[in-house]
C-alpha positions as CSV (number, residue, x, y, z in Angstrom):
1,M,4.5,31.1,-55.9
2,G,2.8,27.7,-56.4
3,F,-0.7,26.8,-57.2
4,F,-1.8,26.0,-53.7
5,D,-0.3,29.2,-52.4
6,N,-2.3,31.2,-55.0
7,L,-5.5,29.2,-54.0
8,L,-5.0,30.0,-50.3
9,L,-4.3,33.6,-51.1
10,S,-7.5,34.0,-53.1
11,I,-9.6,32.3,-50.4
12,D,-8.1,34.6,-47.8
13,E,-8.8,37.6,-49.9
14,G,-12.4,36.4,-50.5
15,I,-13.1,35.9,-46.8
16,T,-11.5,39.2,-45.9
17,G,-13.6,41.0,-48.6
18,L,-16.8,39.2,-47.3
19,F,-16.4,40.4,-43.8
20,A,-15.3,43.8,-44.9
21,Q,-18.7,44.3,-46.5
22,W,-20.6,42.7,-43.6
23,N,-23.4,44.9,-42.1
24,V,-26.6,44.6,-40.2
25,Y,-28.6,43.6,-43.3
26,T,-26.2,40.8,-44.0
27,S,-26.6,39.6,-40.4
28,I,-30.4,39.5,-40.7
29,I,-30.3,37.6,-44.0
30,F,-27.8,35.1,-42.6
31,T,-29.8,34.6,-39.4
32,L,-33.0,34.0,-41.3
33,F,-31.3,31.6,-43.6
34,A,-29.7,29.7,-40.8
35,G,-33.0,29.6,-38.9
36,I,-34.9,28.2,-41.9
37,I,-32.3,25.5,-42.4
38,T,-32.3,24.6,-38.7
39,W,-36.1,24.5,-38.5
40,Q,-36.3,22.3,-41.6
41,I,-33.8,19.8,-40.1
42,S,-35.2,19.8,-36.6
43,T,-38.9,19.4,-37.7
44,R,-38.4,17.0,-40.6
45,Q,-40.5,13.8,-40.2
46,E,-40.5,10.6,-42.1
47,P,-43.8,9.5,-43.7
48,D,-45.9,7.2,-41.6
49,T,-45.4,4.4,-44.1
50,H,-42.9,3.9,-47.0
51,P,-44.2,5.4,-50.2
52,F,-43.5,2.2,-52.1
53,L,-46.1,0.4,-50.0
54,L,-48.7,2.8,-51.2
55,A,-47.5,2.7,-54.8
56,R,-48.3,-1.0,-55.1
57,Q,-51.0,-2.1,-52.7
58,A,-52.2,-5.3,-54.2
59,Q,-50.6,-8.2,-56.2
60,G,-51.9,-9.3,-59.5
61,S,-51.6,-12.9,-60.7
62,P,-48.9,-13.5,-63.4
63,V,-51.5,-15.0,-65.8
64,R,-54.9,-13.7,-66.8
65,Q,-57.8,-15.4,-68.7
66,P,-59.2,-14.0,-72.0
67,G,-61.7,-11.3,-71.3
68,E,-60.6,-11.0,-67.7
69,S,-58.0,-9.0,-65.7
70,P,-55.4,-10.7,-63.5
71,V,-56.6,-11.8,-60.1
72,Y,-55.8,-9.2,-57.5
73,R,-55.0,-10.0,-53.9
74,S,-53.9,-8.0,-50.8
75,Q,-50.2,-7.9,-50.3
76,A,-50.9,-9.6,-46.9
77,A,-52.4,-12.6,-48.7
78,P,-50.2,-13.2,-51.7
79,H,-50.7,-15.7,-54.4
80,G,-49.6,-19.2,-53.4
81,M,-50.9,-18.7,-49.9
82,P,-54.4,-19.4,-48.6
83,L,-56.7,-16.4,-48.2
84,N,-57.6,-15.4,-44.6
85,A,-60.4,-17.8,-43.6
86,G,-60.5,-17.7,-39.9
87,L,-59.6,-16.5,-36.4
88,N,-56.9,-19.1,-35.6
89,V,-58.7,-20.1,-32.4
90,K,-56.5,-22.1,-30.0
91,D,-58.4,-24.5,-27.8
92,P,-57.3,-25.0,-24.2
93,G,-54.3,-27.3,-24.0
94,A,-53.4,-26.9,-27.7
95,S,-49.8,-26.2,-28.6
96,K,-49.1,-22.6,-29.3
97,W,-47.2,-23.7,-32.4
98,A,-50.2,-25.6,-33.8
99,R,-52.5,-23.9,-36.3
100,G,-55.8,-23.0,-34.6
101,R,-59.4,-23.5,-35.8
102,D,-61.1,-21.0,-38.0
103,G,-63.7,-20.6,-35.3
104,D,-67.3,-19.2,-35.4
105,L,-69.6,-16.8,-33.5
106,R,-69.4,-19.0,-30.4
107,D,-65.6,-18.6,-30.2
108,I,-66.0,-14.8,-30.5
109,W,-68.2,-14.6,-27.4
110,R,-66.0,-17.1,-25.5
111,Q,-63.0,-14.9,-26.3
112,A,-64.9,-11.8,-25.1
113,I,-65.7,-13.3,-21.7
114,A,-62.3,-14.9,-21.3
115,G,-60.3,-11.7,-21.8
116,V,-56.9,-11.2,-23.4
117,Q,-55.0,-14.5,-23.6
118,E,-51.6,-13.3,-24.8
119,E,-48.8,-12.7,-22.3
120,G,-48.3,-9.1,-21.5
121,P,-49.6,-6.2,-19.5
122,N,-53.2,-6.7,-20.9
123,K,-53.4,-10.4,-20.1
124,G,-56.9,-11.1,-18.7
125,T,-58.3,-7.7,-19.6
126,K,-61.9,-7.8,-20.7
127,G,-63.8,-5.2,-22.7
128,R,-67.0,-3.6,-21.4
129,I,-70.4,-3.6,-23.0
130,L,-72.3,-0.3,-22.8
131,T,-75.7,1.0,-23.8
132,V,-76.0,4.7,-24.4
133,E,-79.4,6.1,-23.4
134,G,-79.9,9.7,-24.2
135,V,-77.2,12.3,-23.7
136,E,-75.8,11.4,-20.3
137,H,-77.1,8.0,-19.2
138,V,-74.7,5.2,-20.1
139,V,-75.5,1.6,-18.7
140,E,-72.8,-1.0,-18.3
141,H,-73.7,-4.6,-18.7
142,S,-72.0,-7.4,-16.9
143,L,-70.5,-10.0,-19.2
144,D,-71.6,-12.8,-16.9
145,D,-75.1,-11.4,-17.0
146,L,-75.1,-11.2,-20.8
147,T,-73.9,-14.9,-20.9
148,R,-76.9,-15.8,-18.7
149,Q,-79.2,-13.9,-21.1
150,I,-77.7,-15.6,-24.1
151,N,-78.3,-19.0,-22.5
152,L,-81.8,-18.4,-21.2
153,I,-83.1,-16.7,-24.4
154,G,-81.6,-19.5,-26.5
155,Q,-83.1,-22.2,-24.3
156,H,-86.5,-20.5,-24.3
157,I,-86.7,-20.2,-28.1
158,L,-85.5,-23.8,-28.5
159,N,-87.9,-25.2,-25.9
160,Q,-90.9,-23.4,-27.6
161,G,-90.1,-25.1,-30.9
162,G,-88.3,-22.1,-32.5
163,N,-85.8,-22.7,-35.3
164,R,-85.6,-19.7,-37.6
165,V,-85.3,-16.5,-35.5
166,A,-85.9,-13.1,-37.1
167,I,-84.1,-10.3,-35.1
168,Y,-85.9,-7.0,-35.7
169,L,-84.1,-4.6,-33.4
170,P,-82.1,-1.4,-33.6
171,N,-78.4,-1.5,-32.6
172,S,-78.6,-2.9,-29.1
173,V,-77.2,-5.4,-26.6
174,E,-80.3,-7.6,-27.2
175,L,-79.6,-7.9,-30.9
176,I,-76.0,-9.2,-30.3
177,A,-77.2,-11.4,-27.4
178,T,-79.9,-13.0,-29.6
179,L,-77.3,-13.6,-32.4
180,F,-75.0,-15.4,-30.0
181,A,-78.0,-17.3,-28.4
182,C,-78.8,-18.6,-31.9
183,A,-75.2,-19.6,-32.4
184,F,-75.0,-21.6,-29.2
185,Y,-78.4,-23.3,-29.5
186,N,-78.3,-24.2,-33.1
187,L,-81.0,-21.7,-34.2
188,S,-80.8,-19.9,-37.5
189,P,-80.6,-16.1,-37.0
190,I,-82.2,-13.7,-39.5
191,I,-81.2,-10.1,-39.1
192,L,-83.8,-7.7,-40.5
193,P,-83.0,-4.1,-41.3
194,F,-84.8,-1.9,-38.7
195,D,-87.5,0.7,-39.1
196,Q,-89.1,-0.8,-42.3
197,P,-92.6,-0.5,-43.7
198,T,-95.1,-3.2,-42.7
199,D,-95.2,-4.7,-46.2
200,A,-91.4,-5.0,-46.2
201,I,-91.4,-6.7,-42.8
202,I,-94.0,-9.3,-43.9
203,S,-92.1,-9.9,-47.1
204,M,-88.8,-10.5,-45.3
205,L,-90.4,-12.8,-42.8
206,R,-92.1,-14.8,-45.6
207,R,-89.0,-15.1,-47.7
208,S,-86.8,-16.2,-44.8
209,A,-89.5,-18.6,-43.4
210,A,-89.0,-17.2,-39.9
211,D,-91.0,-18.8,-37.1
212,T,-89.8,-16.6,-34.3
213,V,-89.4,-12.9,-34.0
214,V,-87.4,-11.0,-31.4
215,T,-88.4,-7.3,-31.5
216,A,-89.4,-4.2,-29.6
217,P,-92.9,-2.9,-28.9
218,G,-93.9,0.1,-31.1
219,S,-91.7,-0.9,-34.0
220,F,-93.3,-4.2,-35.0
221,P,-96.9,-4.3,-36.3
222,F,-97.9,-7.4,-34.5
223,D,-101.6,-7.5,-35.4
224,V,-101.0,-7.0,-39.1
225,V,-98.1,-9.5,-39.2
226,V,-100.0,-12.2,-37.4
227,K,-102.9,-12.0,-39.8
228,S,-100.7,-11.8,-42.9
229,Y,-98.1,-14.3,-41.9
230,P,-99.7,-17.3,-40.2
231,S,-96.4,-19.2,-40.0
232,L,-95.3,-17.0,-37.1
233,R,-95.2,-19.2,-33.9
234,Q,-93.3,-17.2,-31.3
235,L,-92.7,-13.6,-30.4
236,V,-90.3,-12.2,-27.8
237,W,-90.7,-8.6,-26.9
238,V,-87.7,-6.6,-25.7
239,V,-89.4,-4.1,-23.4
240,D,-87.8,-0.9,-22.0
241,E,-87.8,0.1,-18.4
242,G,-90.7,2.4,-18.7
243,S,-93.0,-0.3,-20.2
244,K,-92.3,-3.2,-17.9
245,H,-95.6,-2.7,-16.0
246,M,-97.7,-3.5,-19.0
247,D,-99.0,-6.9,-20.0
248,W,-97.1,-7.8,-23.1
249,N,-98.0,-11.5,-23.0
250,E,-101.5,-10.9,-24.3
251,V,-102.3,-12.3,-27.7
252,P,-104.6,-10.2,-29.9
253,Q,-108.1,-11.6,-30.5
254,G,-108.5,-13.4,-33.8
255,T,-105.1,-15.1,-33.8
256,G,-106.4,-18.2,-32.2
257,G,-103.6,-18.2,-29.6
258,S,-101.2,-19.6,-32.2
259,V,-98.4,-17.2,-31.3
260,N,-96.6,-17.8,-28.1
261,V,-95.9,-14.2,-26.8
262,S,-93.3,-13.5,-24.0
263,T,-91.0,-10.8,-23.0
264,W,-87.2,-10.8,-22.7
265,Q,-87.4,-9.4,-19.2
266,D,-89.8,-12.2,-18.0
267,I,-87.7,-14.9,-19.5
268,I,-84.6,-13.7,-17.7
269,G,-86.4,-12.6,-14.4
270,E,-88.4,-15.8,-13.9
271,A,-85.5,-18.2,-14.3
272,P,-83.6,-19.4,-11.2
273,I,-80.6,-17.2,-10.3
274,T,-78.2,-20.1,-10.9
275,A,-79.7,-20.9,-14.4
276,G,-77.8,-20.1,-17.5
277,K,-74.4,-19.2,-16.0
278,D,-72.4,-21.6,-18.1
279,L,-72.1,-21.7,-21.9
280,P,-72.7,-25.1,-23.6
281,P,-69.5,-27.1,-23.7
282,L,-67.0,-26.8,-26.5
283,E,-66.7,-30.6,-26.9
284,N,-69.0,-32.2,-29.4
285,Q,-70.7,-28.9,-30.3
286,S,-72.9,-29.0,-33.4
287,E,-71.9,-27.4,-36.7
288,A,-72.2,-23.6,-36.7
289,V,-75.5,-22.2,-38.2
290,D,-75.9,-19.9,-41.2
291,V,-76.9,-16.3,-40.7
292,T,-79.4,-14.6,-43.1
293,I,-79.0,-10.9,-43.9
294,F,-81.3,-8.6,-46.0
295,W,-79.4,-6.2,-48.1
296,Q,-81.2,-2.9,-48.6
297,N,-81.0,-1.6,-52.1
298,K,-82.3,1.8,-53.4
299,S,-85.5,3.1,-52.0
300,G,-88.5,1.3,-53.3
301,E,-86.6,-1.8,-54.4
302,T,-87.0,-5.2,-52.7
303,E,-84.3,-6.2,-50.2
304,E,-81.9,-8.9,-51.4
305,M,-81.8,-11.9,-49.0
306,V,-78.4,-13.5,-48.6
307,R,-77.5,-16.5,-46.5
308,F,-74.0,-16.4,-45.1
309,T,-72.3,-19.5,-43.6
310,A,-70.5,-19.2,-40.3
311,S,-67.3,-19.5,-42.2
312,N,-68.2,-16.5,-44.4
313,L,-68.7,-14.3,-41.3
314,T,-65.6,-15.6,-39.5
315,A,-63.5,-14.9,-42.6
316,A,-65.0,-11.4,-42.7
317,V,-64.2,-10.7,-39.1
318,A,-60.6,-12.0,-39.5
319,S,-60.0,-9.8,-42.6
320,Q,-61.3,-6.7,-40.9
321,L,-58.9,-7.3,-38.0
322,F,-56.0,-7.5,-40.5
323,T,-56.9,-4.2,-42.3
324,V,-55.4,-2.2,-39.3
325,P,-51.6,-2.5,-38.8
326,T,-50.6,-4.8,-35.8
327,V,-49.3,-1.9,-33.6
328,K,-52.6,0.1,-34.2
329,R,-55.0,-2.8,-34.0
330,I,-58.2,-2.5,-32.0
331,G,-57.7,-3.7,-28.5
332,P,-58.7,-3.4,-24.8
333,S,-57.8,0.3,-24.6
334,D,-60.4,1.1,-27.3
335,L,-64.1,2.0,-27.1
336,F,-65.9,0.9,-30.3
337,L,-69.1,2.5,-31.4
338,P,-71.1,1.0,-34.4
339,A,-72.9,4.2,-35.6
340,D,-74.2,2.3,-38.7
341,S,-76.8,-0.4,-38.7
342,L,-75.7,-3.9,-37.5
343,A,-77.9,-5.3,-40.3
344,N,-75.0,-4.3,-42.6
345,T,-72.4,-7.1,-42.6
346,H,-69.5,-4.6,-42.7
347,T,-70.7,-3.0,-39.4
348,L,-71.5,-6.4,-38.0
349,A,-68.1,-7.9,-38.8
350,L,-66.3,-4.9,-37.3
351,T,-68.4,-5.1,-34.1
352,L,-67.7,-8.9,-33.8
353,G,-64.0,-8.2,-34.4
354,A,-64.1,-5.6,-31.6
355,L,-65.6,-8.1,-29.2
356,Y,-63.1,-10.7,-30.2
357,S,-60.3,-8.2,-29.6
358,N,-61.6,-7.5,-26.1
359,A,-62.3,-3.9,-26.9
360,S,-65.2,-2.1,-25.1
361,V,-68.3,-1.8,-27.3
362,A,-71.1,0.8,-26.9
363,F,-74.5,0.4,-28.5
364,N,-76.7,3.4,-29.3
365,S,-80.0,2.7,-31.0
366,A,-80.2,6.3,-32.4
367,A,-76.6,6.5,-33.7
368,P,-77.3,5.0,-37.2
369,Q,-79.9,7.8,-37.8
370,A,-77.8,10.6,-36.4
371,P,-77.3,13.5,-38.9
372,N,-73.6,13.9,-38.2
373,L,-70.7,12.3,-36.2
374,T,-71.0,14.8,-33.4
375,V,-74.6,13.7,-32.6
376,A,-73.7,10.0,-33.1
377,T,-71.0,10.1,-30.5
378,T,-73.0,12.0,-27.8
379,G,-72.6,10.7,-24.3
380,I,-69.4,8.6,-24.7
381,A,-65.8,9.0,-25.9
382,P,-65.3,6.4,-28.6
383,T,-61.9,5.7,-30.1
384,V,-63.2,3.7,-33.1
385,V,-66.4,4.5,-34.9
386,V,-68.2,2.9,-37.8
387,A,-70.1,5.8,-39.5
388,T,-72.5,6.2,-42.4
389,P,-71.3,8.2,-45.5
390,A,-74.3,10.5,-45.1
391,A,-73.3,11.4,-41.5
392,L,-69.6,12.0,-42.5
393,L,-70.7,14.2,-45.4
394,K,-72.9,16.2,-43.1
395,T,-70.0,16.5,-40.6
396,H,-67.7,17.7,-43.4
397,E,-70.2,20.3,-44.6
398,E,-70.9,21.7,-41.1
399,T,-67.2,21.8,-40.1
400,A,-66.0,23.4,-43.4
401,K,-68.2,26.4,-42.6
402,T,-66.0,27.2,-39.6
403,F,-62.9,27.5,-41.8
404,S,-63.9,30.7,-43.5
405,G,-61.3,32.9,-41.9
406,T,-57.8,33.5,-43.3
407,V,-56.0,31.9,-40.3
408,A,-58.2,28.8,-40.4
409,K,-57.8,28.3,-44.1
410,D,-54.0,28.7,-43.9
411,L,-53.8,26.3,-41.0
412,H,-55.9,23.8,-42.8
413,W,-53.7,24.1,-45.9
414,L,-50.6,23.4,-43.8
415,Q,-52.2,20.4,-42.2
416,T,-53.4,19.1,-45.6
417,R,-49.9,19.5,-47.0
418,S,-48.6,17.4,-44.1
419,L,-51.1,14.7,-45.0
420,K,-50.1,14.8,-48.6
421,D,-46.5,14.2,-47.5
422,G,-47.7,11.0,-45.8
423,I,-47.5,12.5,-42.2
424,F,-50.5,12.5,-40.0
425,P,-50.3,15.8,-37.9
426,E,-50.7,14.6,-34.4
427,S,-48.6,17.0,-32.2
428,G,-47.0,20.4,-32.3
429,F,-48.0,24.0,-31.7
430,L,-49.9,24.5,-35.0
431,T,-51.6,21.1,-34.7
432,N,-52.7,21.7,-31.1
433,Y,-54.0,25.2,-32.0
434,Y,-55.8,23.7,-35.0
435,Q,-57.5,21.1,-32.8
436,S,-58.5,23.5,-30.0
437,A,-59.7,26.3,-32.2
438,F,-61.4,24.7,-35.2
439,R,-62.0,21.0,-34.7
440,P,-65.4,20.0,-33.5
441,T,-65.9,17.9,-30.4
442,F,-66.7,14.2,-30.9
443,G,-67.8,12.4,-27.7
444,T,-67.4,13.5,-24.1
445,E,-63.6,13.7,-24.3
446,P,-62.2,15.5,-27.4
447,G,-59.1,14.2,-28.9
448,K,-59.7,10.5,-28.3
449,L,-61.1,9.4,-31.6
450,R,-58.5,7.5,-33.7
451,I,-60.2,5.4,-36.4
452,V,-63.4,6.1,-38.4
453,L,-64.6,3.4,-40.7
454,V,-67.1,4.0,-43.5
455,A,-68.4,2.0,-46.4
456,E,-69.8,2.5,-49.9
457,R,-72.8,0.1,-50.4
458,I,-73.1,-1.1,-53.9
459,G,-76.6,-0.5,-55.3
460,A,-77.8,1.3,-52.2
461,D,-77.4,4.9,-53.4
462,T,-75.1,5.8,-50.6
463,P,-73.3,9.2,-51.0
464,K,-69.9,9.0,-52.5
465,L,-66.8,10.3,-50.7
466,S,-64.0,11.8,-52.6
467,S,-60.3,11.6,-51.5
468,S,-60.4,15.3,-50.8
469,V,-63.4,14.9,-48.5
470,L,-61.7,12.0,-46.8
471,S,-58.6,14.1,-46.3
472,D,-60.6,16.9,-44.7
473,L,-62.4,14.4,-42.5
474,R,-59.0,13.1,-41.2
475,L,-58.1,16.6,-40.1
476,Y,-61.6,17.5,-38.8
477,T,-61.8,14.3,-36.7
478,G,-58.2,13.8,-35.9
479,A,-58.7,10.1,-36.9
480,R,-57.6,7.8,-39.7
481,V,-60.6,7.4,-42.0
482,M,-60.8,4.1,-43.9
483,Y,-63.1,3.8,-46.8
484,A,-64.5,0.4,-47.8
485,L,-66.5,-1.1,-50.7
486,T,-69.2,-3.5,-49.6
487,A,-71.7,-5.7,-51.5
488,A,-74.7,-7.8,-50.8
489,K,-73.0,-11.2,-51.2
490,V,-69.7,-10.3,-49.5
491,A,-69.5,-10.4,-45.7
492,G,-67.4,-7.5,-44.4
493,A,-65.8,-5.6,-47.2
494,V,-64.6,-6.3,-50.7
495,A,-61.8,-3.7,-50.4
496,Q,-60.7,-1.1,-47.9
497,T,-58.3,1.8,-48.0
498,G,-55.1,1.5,-46.0
499,Y,-54.6,2.9,-42.5
500,Y,-51.7,5.1,-43.7
501,D,-53.2,6.1,-47.1
502,Y,-53.8,9.8,-46.9
503,R,-53.3,10.6,-50.6
504,V,-55.5,13.1,-52.5
505,F,-56.2,12.7,-56.2
506,D,-57.4,15.5,-58.5
507,N,-58.4,13.3,-61.4
508,E,-61.0,11.1,-59.5
509,K,-63.8,9.7,-61.6
510,K,-67.3,10.6,-60.4
511,A,-65.9,12.3,-57.3
512,C,-65.5,9.0,-55.5
513,S,-62.3,7.9,-53.9
514,H,-60.7,4.6,-54.6
515,F,-61.4,1.7,-52.2
516,G,-57.9,0.4,-51.5
517,P,-56.8,-3.1,-52.1
518,P,-58.9,-6.3,-51.6
519,T,-59.2,-7.5,-48.0
520,T,-57.3,-10.6,-47.0
521,S,-60.4,-12.9,-47.3
522,V,-61.1,-12.2,-51.0
523,E,-59.6,-11.9,-54.4
524,V,-60.9,-9.6,-57.1
525,L,-60.9,-9.8,-60.9
526,L,-62.5,-7.7,-63.6
527,R,-64.5,-9.2,-66.4
528,D,-65.2,-7.5,-69.8
529,K,-68.6,-5.8,-69.8
530,D,-70.2,-3.4,-72.2
531,G,-67.5,-1.1,-73.6
532,F,-65.0,-2.0,-70.8
533,R,-62.3,-4.4,-72.1
534,N,-59.2,-5.8,-70.3
535,S,-55.7,-5.8,-71.8
536,D,-52.2,-6.3,-70.6
537,E,-52.0,-2.6,-69.8
538,L,-55.5,-2.0,-68.4
539,S,-57.7,-3.8,-66.0
540,Q,-61.4,-2.8,-66.1
541,G,-64.8,-4.4,-66.2
542,E,-67.5,-5.9,-63.9
543,I,-66.1,-6.6,-60.4
544,I,-66.0,-10.4,-59.6
545,V,-65.2,-11.4,-56.1
546,T,-64.2,-14.9,-54.8
547,G,-63.0,-16.1,-51.4
548,P,-64.0,-17.4,-48.0
549,S,-66.1,-14.4,-47.0
550,V,-68.2,-14.5,-50.2
551,A,-71.6,-16.2,-50.1
552,G,-71.4,-19.2,-52.5
553,K,-67.6,-18.5,-52.7
554,R,-68.1,-16.3,-55.9
555,A,-70.1,-13.3,-56.7
556,A,-70.5,-10.8,-59.6
557,L,-71.2,-7.4,-58.1
558,G,-73.0,-5.9,-61.1
559,V,-70.9,-2.7,-61.1
560,V,-67.9,-1.7,-63.3
561,G,-64.6,-0.9,-61.7
562,Y,-60.9,-0.6,-62.7
563,I,-57.5,-1.2,-61.1
564,R,-55.5,2.0,-60.7
565,D,-51.8,2.3,-61.2
566,D,-51.3,1.7,-57.4
567,N,-53.3,-1.6,-57.7
568,T,-56.3,-0.2,-55.7
569,L,-59.9,-0.8,-56.7
570,A,-62.1,2.1,-57.9
571,Y,-65.3,2.7,-59.7
572,A,-64.9,3.1,-63.5
């Protein structure tokens, strides 16, 4: 008998012996084993992005200077290519192959009222502008009416001799309209952080040399400011519906009538119906104006005044648009809510980017002070939210209390494991049960929120968010959470975590997550400072930022950071 005959005989005997011993227990074991294999194959998912893209998120320069690290850039703005400096605005009649202009604030509003220009199902679609008043009252503003307000307010301030316009308002349509009015009528806007002590308001007006203030009654100490700051020449009150019947044009005694007082509503209501419908022409328009911002440091410290050029802001808006992958980018189907102060350039740049993308934008004056994300989103169903770290930490703390049971903890562990594998749990029986049973409701329609943006503010004592907290928040909100690093002299963000970066790290320093790679409008290097020294193996030191979105093109941030193995930026 040959070799193959012996082999076949032994196989036959083995199979016969196996089935001869087969019983009910063997059937159960086999069925379970086959079921596990089938389930693993049928439910297997690929990560949302390739792990290699997370393993090397920024590109370092091939050469570094003594005492400095290599210069790090986003992979989307590699060395040898210009940093992202503008919006690539195409003027009417221009070739679609030609490079567009960088643009400025005026181009953002023109795009908002023109609607989507690209060919496709959304062509011509315009976003809505909403104001949230209380729990259930939401007011929609006509874009044509807002254009009229922009024109009439800009013309009024200009005709009254105004030049440097301080905007002291909470998040509101009037704040954005005043900003655009300044842009179109060559006035210099100064955005003041809202709800400040009287001494701080006077100090900011004096340092910025403001001659005009647009503000709301009850929040601005008019009598004290007029006496302490005689350079004020013009005041525009933004009066709510319940206070329209009062005479807001009266000038307090002792001011000598030096301040021209008017109300927003009177300026708009007394103008002819046909006035202000058309924006100033694009041809031969003047150079775009600078925007002054006050950066709030720790409590008790003087605000830092920073003047950003129109180019700085435009570059910041463009870079923020590029932080989200093209297929997930903010668009006409989104409702954007800035639940952080518009006096922060990160929030402002994102809001301007939403307007430029023809997304709907909702303004809620109370949202930046909301204790958690649930309160901040009351009355609407936003898909994209800019939130404060304090509100997100409170949301995390309150939601975590509901996960005390065994079932909740086990489900949360499974969902977290999915995130660690690079897969965002968006559908399936367990995910649906997790959402319905344990996830809090954000907005009027749960399940709609898809992006939450939050920023660490250098020098402002904002609460730090760890990668484990960010991971939990992704599951609690059902949204991608993107964490940014912001600084006084950088419009927008210095760095921002990726849309698909869900990783959790157990060895974080100071319980603060990394901040992702630099944005496409800046490049980052680290300079030796104190005991932190750079070498070919280690990049650490004071963070230095250069690029189109940086005031003065270059800024030392005064904090020490380091570049991780994945080329993301983190605090040292």
